[in-house]
N, C-alpha and C positions, 0 to 999 in steps of 0.2 A: 504493500500500500504506500502510495506517495505521501510525503510529509505535508506538502501543500497541493491542494487541488483548486484550481480556479476555472469555473465553467460559465461561459456566456456572460461575462462581466461587462456591464455597460453603465455609463453615467452621462447625463446631459446637463449642460448649464445654459439656461435661456434658449433652448432649442439647438444648441451646439452639442454634437455628440463627441465628447472629449475622449472617451474610451468606448469602443463599439464591438461588442460580441467577442471579448477576449477569453480564450481558453488555453490553459497550459498547466502542467504539473511539474513538481520538483521532487525528486527522490531524496530520501534521507541521506545526508552526507554529501550531497551534490553541490557543486559550485556553478550556479546558473546565471547567465547574463541577460539583461533587458536593455537593448540598444535602440538607437534611432536619433534623428535630429532634434534640435530644440523645438518644443511644441508638439512633439509626437505623442505625448500622453504618459511618459514614463513615470514622472513624479506623481501624476494623478493616480496611477496604479498603486504606487507606494501608499498614497493617502487613503486609498480604498482598503488596502490590506491592513492598515493600522488604525482604521476607524475614524480618521479625520473627515472623510467623506462617506456617505452612505450610498451604495449603488442604486441606480434606477432599476437595474435588472441583474440577475446572475447570482452565483453561489460561490462562497469562499469557505473551504474546509482546511483546518489545520490539524494534522494527525487524526483525521476522521471526525473532528468536531466542527460543526457548523458555527462559524464566527461572523457570518454576514451581518453587517449593520451594527455589530457590537461597539461599545465605547472604546476609546483609545486605552483607557486604564485596564479594562477587562481583557482586551487583546494582548496587551503587554504582559498581564499576569498569566495568561494561558501559554505564552511563549514566543511572541514576536517582538524583537527590538530593532531599532533603526538608528542610522546616523543621517546627517543632512548635508546637502551640497554646500551650504554655508555653515561652517562649524558652529555648533551651539554648546559651548562649555560655560561653566560658572567661572568666568575669567578672574574674579577676585578671590576665588577659593584656591586652596592648594591642590596639587595634582592628586594626592591621596584622598582628599576630601571629595573631589569630583567622583572618584570611584566609589567612595562610601555612600554617596547619594544613590547610585545604582543598586547597592546592596540592601537598601532600605525596603526593597520589594520582597525580600526573602522573609517569610513569616517565621522561620526558625531563628531569625536574628532580631526579633522584636521583644520589647519589654514595656512595662507600664510607665506612665508618667511618674507615679510614686517611686518606682524603682530608680528612675533617673534622678529624681530629687534627692533621694536618700542614699544614692550610690550603693545599692544593695549588692550582695554577692552575685545575684543574677545579672545585674547591670554590668558589673565589672567583667564577668565571664563573657557576656555577649559583646561588649565593647572590645575585649581582647580578640575575640574570634573575628569581628569585623575588621580590625586592624590587620590581622594575619591574612585574611582572605584578600583584602585590598592590596597588600604588599605582594602576595603571590601573583595576582593578576598583573600588577605593574611590572614584575620581574619578567613575565612572559613577553611584554611589550618593550622591555629594556628601559623602563621608566622608574625603576625602584630607587635609583640613586638621586632622582629628582623629585621624590615624593613630597618634599616641603616647599618646592618652588611654586609660585603662583602660576595658574594655568595660562594667564595672559603673557607670561614671560618665556614660555616655551617657544622654540622655533616652530614654524608652520607645520612641518612634517610630523613633529612630535605631538602637536595639538590634535592632528588627525588620529594618531595612534591612541591618544588619551580618550578621544570621543568613542573610538571603537572599544577600548577597555571598559569604559563606563557602561556601554551597551551590553557588553559581555557579562558585566557584574549582575545583570538581571536574570542570568541563567536562561537565555532564550533557547528555543528549539530551532528558530529560524532567525537569521541575522540579515537585515536589509541594509545595504551600503549604497548611499546615494552619491554618486560621483566622488568617491574618496580621493581620487588622484587630481581633482580640480585644483589648480594653482600650484601644483608641485613641480619641482625641477626633475630632470631625468634620474638623478641619484635618489631623490626622495621617492619617486615612483617605483624604482627598483626595490627599495627597502619595503615599500608598502606591499608590493607583490609578494615578497617573502613573508611578510606579516600575515597577510590573508591566507596564504597556503598553510602557515604554521597554525593559525586558528582552526582551520578546517581539520587538519591532521591531529592536533593535540586534543581538541575538544570534540572531535567528530561532528563538527558544526555544519549545518546546512546553510548556504549563503546565496542570497539573491542580490546581484550587483547591477547597478546602473552606472554606465561609464562611457565616456567619449574617447578615451585613450585606447585605440584598437590594439596597440602592442600589449597593454595590460590585459585586455579582454581575451585576446588570442592566446596569451600565455597561461591563463589560469582557468578560464571558463570551459566547461565540458559541453554545455548546450546553450543555445541562444534563442531568444525571440526578438525579432525586429519589428518595431512599430512604425507606422506611417499614418499620421493624422488619426491616431487612436485605433487604427486597425492593424491586424497582423499582416506584415509583408512576407515574412519568411520565418520558419522555425526548423530547428534541427541541430545536428552537431556543429560545433564551432567552426570546424574546418569547412564543412559544406556551406554553411551560411555565409562566412566571410569570403568565400570564393564565388558566390552567386553574383552574376553580372548585374542584376537589378540592385542588389545591396551595395555593390561597389559603386555603381553609378549614382545612386540616390544618397548614400550615407557616408561612405568612406571618401568619396571625392577623388578616386583614382581612375 
C-alpha cells in the first residue's frame, strides 16, 4: 500500500482551476519529485496536502487514512511536515530552540503547567529528553556545534538545513520540501542533496520534493510528476520524464 494516495484532486479559485484532476501515489521510503514552471500549481498541491486549502474535489489518503479537508494541525499530527520556499524559522531563537518547537508535537514529551512551574521530576526528565533529542537531530544535520547560535545568524544553506531539522522533529511519515535549493550556490546545493539522501536512508523517510534545480531532481528523485497549469503533463520514472521532448521543451528550456 502506498504511503500517500492522491486521487482526482482539484481546486478552483474564482473559476480558475488551479489544480485539475491530479492523481499520483508515493510508496513508503520513496523520494518523489513534483516539477513544473512557476504557476503550474505545485505549491497549491502542497497547500492541499497540508490542509491550508480544502479541495473542491478529490481524495487524499495518508497511510490508508482519509485526510481530505482536515486542518493543518490535524494533518501535521497524523504525519505530514513541510518546509517552505521562503525559509520560515524563528530567527530570534537559537538553533536548538527552533528544533525544540518541532518536538512540542510529541505527546510523550508533554507535561502540565504545574509541572513547569514547580520544576517537578517529570518536568526535569522531559526537558532533558527534549534537549537530547534536539541535539541528536542537529548532529544529523551537522548543526550541533551551532546549537546556541541565533537562527538569523546562520549562513543561508544552514538555515535551510535547520528548517528541515525542525520539520523532522515532528516525526513525520511524509516530508514535503518546497524548493529547498532556492537561493543556494552550487556547493550548498550539493550539500543539500547529500542531506536529503541521508534523511531518507537514516530515517527511512518518504519525501515529496518541489524543485526547479533539475540537477538536484535528477540526482535524487526516483519518480516525477510534471504539472502544467494545474494538470499533469507527464508522470513516470525520473529518467523517462526528464528525457521526454515535451518536458524538455516546456520546462527545462533545453
